N, C-alpha and C positions, 0 to 999 in steps of 0.2 A: 503493499500499499504505500502510496505516495504522502510525504508529510508536506506541510504548508509552504516550506522552502522549495521544495521540488515542484510542487503545483504552480508556484508563482515563477520559477525560473521558466519551466515549460510553456505556461500561457504566454509569457512575455517574449520568448523564442518563437513561438508558433504565430503570435500576433505579428512579427515583422515578417516572416516567412511567408505569411498570407497575402503581403501587400505585392500586388503585380509590378512594381515599379523596382523591386529589391530581388537581387539576384544571389547573394550569399547572407548568411547569417553566421556569426562566430559567438560562442560564449565562453568567456574567459580566456581564451589563447590571445598571444600577441597579435593584433589585426593585420598586420603587414609579413607575417612570417611564410605565409604559402603564396608563392609566386603563380599558382594556379587560380586564384581567386578571380572570381567574376564580378565586375562593379556594376552598379552600386552594392556596397557592402554595409551590412548593420553589425557593430561590435558591441556585445553586451559585455559588460565587466562588473562582476558581483563585489559588493561592499560590505558596509557594516550592517548589522541585524539587532534589533531591541524588541523588547516586548512592552506593550502598556494596554491595560485593559483587557486582556485574553486576546489580543491582536499582536501579531508579528509585524514590525515594520522593517523592511529590506531596502537597502539602497543599491542602486544599480546605475552605473555610468553607462551611457548610450551614444555612441558616435555613429554617424550615418555619414558614410564618404563615397565620394566618385573619383576617378582617376584623371588627372589633369591631362588634356591632349594639348599639345603645343604644335602648330604647323611648321612643316619642315622649311617653308620658305620665309624670306624676310617679311616682317611685320612693321609697318608704321603706325600702326594704331595699338599703343601700348595697353589700353584699357580692355580692348574687345579682341585682341589678337589671340586669345586661346579661350579655353570654354570654362573658365572660373567662375563667372557669373550664372552660366548655366548649372554647374555643379552645386552652387550654393542655393540656388533655386530649386533644383530636383532634391536636394537632401534636406532642405528645410521644409519641404512639402512632405516628405516620407515621414520625418518626425513629428510634424504637425499632426498629420493624418492619424498616427497611431496613438499619441497622446490623446487627441480628441475622442478616439473610440473608446480608451480607457475611462476618460472622464465623463463621456456621454452615453455610453452604452452598458446595460446590466450584463454582468458574465456570470457564469454558472458558480464561480468561486467567491464572489463579492470581493474582488480585488479592487481596491481604489487607489488613487494617487493621494498620498498623506502631504507631500510637499515636492517640488522641483525647483532646479535653478533655472536661470536663463539659460537657453542656447547659446554657445560660444562658438564663433567661427574656428574651422581648422583650415587653415591655409598652406599648401604646399607641405604636408607632412610625410614623413618616412619615406623609404626607399622608392615607392611606387608613386610617388608626387600625388599625395591625395588632398581633395579639398572637401569640405562639408561643415557639418555641425555637430556639437555634443553637448549633451546635458547631464544631470544627475536627477533621477526618480526616486523617491522613497515610496514604496508600494506597501500597502497595508492588506493583511488577509486575517481571517480569524484562526486562531492557534487550534489546529487539529492534531497536534503531534500526539501518538498514543504512547503511553509509557508501559515498559513490561511490566507483567504483574508477578 
């Protein structure tokens, strides 16, 4: 049987996997370690956990990134010479869509957002030259951990 933490991690992962704009979802591992990743990519990294009023609150850092495409030919347009703005637009849309689903739609596990941080831009990150947005969500779920008898 899954406990509250496993249910929440699975719920969050499946939520992003179901988004048609997302190609890869990674949980916990280094986001840029696999050169065969297909972008856009969602990286879910687990953080702190606490308990209040028989509800577990779990922190997850969520980064949504896409790979920067720079044309091979010389560019005179320094702002629109690559797909940075497109990447930021796409990744913010993915993040916003899924956070809105958690906030607005009931789910079978009564997982709610206890708090969140503003999304911060990720510009030109890691070896694959990634752009996107990252935020931290604190998700809350009823504590259903069964103790051994």
